[in-house]
N, C-alpha and C positions, 0 to 999 in steps of 0.2 A: 242378348235383345238385337233384334231385326234393325240394320241401319236402315232407311228409308233410300230406295234408288233415284239416282240422279239424272231426272228427267229436262231433256232440252229440246224446245217448237224449236227450228227453223222452215222460215217462208224462204222459198228462192224466189227471185221476184227481178231476172233480167231487162235493163233497160230494151234491147232489142227483142224483137216478134215479128214474124215474116205477115202471119195475116191478119192481126189488129196490131199495128203500129204505135209501141209505147205501151200496150195492154193494163202495166202493171199499175200505171198513172192514170188510167182514164178512172173517172169516178161514176159513183154511185150515190146518191141522195146526198150528197156534199162532201165526199171524201173519198178517195181516192183507193184503191182495191188493196193496196198494201195498208193501209192506214185499218182499213176495217180488220182485216186479216190482223195487225196486232193487237184491234182493241178485242177478237173474242180469244187469244190466246190470254190475253191479259186476264179476261171475265172467266177465262176457264177455272182460274185459279190451283194449275196442276204442274206450272212449270217452275222448274229452280231459274232459269233462264231464258229469254226471248230474242232470237237473234233473225235476221232478215240478211240471207247471201245472195250477194247482186256485187256486181262489175261497176255500178254509177254511183256517183257521189249524190246525185242529186238523191236517190231513193234513199239512199246512205241517210239525208236528214231528213227524210219523212221516218223514219222508220226510229229514227234518236227521239224525233219529236212527239212521238207517240209512247217512248219509254220502252220501246226495244233495243238492241245489241246492233253493230252493223259488221258486218265478214264482211271483207272486200275479197271477191271471187277474184282470180289469178283472169288478165285478160283473153287468156288461150282456153278458160272454161266456160265465157261469156257468148260465143258463136254459135251458130245453128248446127257443126257439127260434134259438139261438144255433147259427151252424152250423161243423165242422170246420175250412173255410175259413178261417174269420174266425178262431177264435182260435189256428191255427196259424199264420196271417200276424201277426199279434200279436206274438207270441211272436219270429217271426223276425228282427220288425223293431229287436227289444231285443238278440237273441245273435248276434252274426256269427260263422258257422262255413261250411264248404263245402257238408257236408252234415248233414242233423237226421234221424234214425232215430224214428220215433214208436214204442214199444213200450207195448202196452197193457194195463197188470194185468186188466183179465178174462181175459186169456189165461194162465192161469195153470199150463200144460201145455208152454208154453213155452219151452226147456229154455234155459240160457246157450250150451251149444254151437251152436243154432241159431242165435241171435242173431250170434253171430260167425260164424258160415257166412253169415246174410241179408247182414252187412255186407261182408267180403269178394269177394260175389258181383257187389255193386254197384257194388264198386269196381272190378273187374276187367272189367265189363261196359262202365263207363262213362255209363250211362242218367242220365236226368234223374229217373225217377220209378220204385219198386220195390214192387210191390207183394204181400203173402206170400198163397200162394191152396193148395187141397187140390185135388187131381188125382182127379175121379168121375169114372171108368169105369164106366161105367153107365148105360141109356136114360135120355135126359133130353128134355126138353120143353117149351116156351113157348108158352102160351097154346092147348095141345092138338096144337101141331104141332111134328113130331120135330128136334132141333136137332143130333145127334150120330148119329142112326141113319134107318133108311127103313122105311115100313110094309110098303114091296115086299117085304124077303127079312126074316127072321130071323139075324142076327147074333151069333156067340158075342162074349161081353161083353169076352173080354182081347184083341180084336180094333176095338174101336170107339176113336174118339178119343176121348183126355180132354175134359171139361170144368173148365174154371182158374174153383177157387168161391173170390173174396176174401173172405178171411177177415179182413182188418185185424188181426190178431195182433202183426206187426209191418209197418211200413211205412217208405220213406226216399223223398227227398227230395233233389234238389238245389238250397239257399236261393236262388241268384241266376238260375233259371230261376221256381221258387216267386213269387219277388215280382217279378220282371217278368210274367208271364203277372197276378196279382193288379192290379198296379199298372193294365194297358190292359185289365181287365175279364171274363178270361177265364177259366175255370174253373182255377184253379192245382193243385188235387189231382193230376190227368194232363195236366199241362203237359210239351210234350216227347217225347222217347222214353221208352215206358215198357214195363219188363219185367216179368217175373211171375215168381216164389221160390217154387216148390214148399215144403211142407210136410207132414207125415203128421198123419192126422188130428187124434192128440191136440192137438198144438199148435194146431191152426185151431179147437181148443171155444173158443167163447165164453159169457160170462157174460152172460147178461140176465134172467133168471128165478129163481126160487129150486132149481125143478128140474135150471137147466145148473149151478148150485152144488153142488146134492147129487153129481150127478155126478162132477162133477169133484174131489169130498173122495173118493168113493168109487178114482176112478180115480191119486191120488196115489199112494198105494204103489206101486204099479204103474210107474210113470213113475219115481219117484226115490227109494221105498223108505222102509219102515216108520219108519223115523228121523228122516227130514228133517222 
């Protein structure tokens, strides 16, 4: 008999931020970004535990009020220098699981249904890493050079190969692969076999600035309805 893999959701939520101050405490539709992230993880119905990862007691209180658990991040992993590699590693050492799904609070337009679909796709695929992305089916260039088109001819946009733009709205890792790569000094974020999971553009909207927050608030009723 095959046992069900142990799945943890982790919502990273530092109190400090540079471009948008205390962004995780900012509100949309009457609740903080952290609260909405916990609610969507609970509604997805696929996690054994839901954790909010922060250095701040204030955020921890919100997490627990919403029915999540609070992982207190060490202060040295809560500054602008610490990397996601480090705080994900520290979390994984403390919490045994088979898979860790990182759900960003700054992607408020990601739905519970999309969270569930992301997890189901990763388990079905059996990959070590799954990255969320949006598919950009338009001419894209890097350093002035075409990536998915050529200057030699004009191609209709619908015939172009879509570019996979990583959004980080939601990310999944196999715990054993991540820890093994980190211990060996390799980049754990992309260790093992990597798969890409497409999201729609609203789910791929990330809040970094005040303008991003305003855009998300304006789109909220279209996504969830005026009463949410």
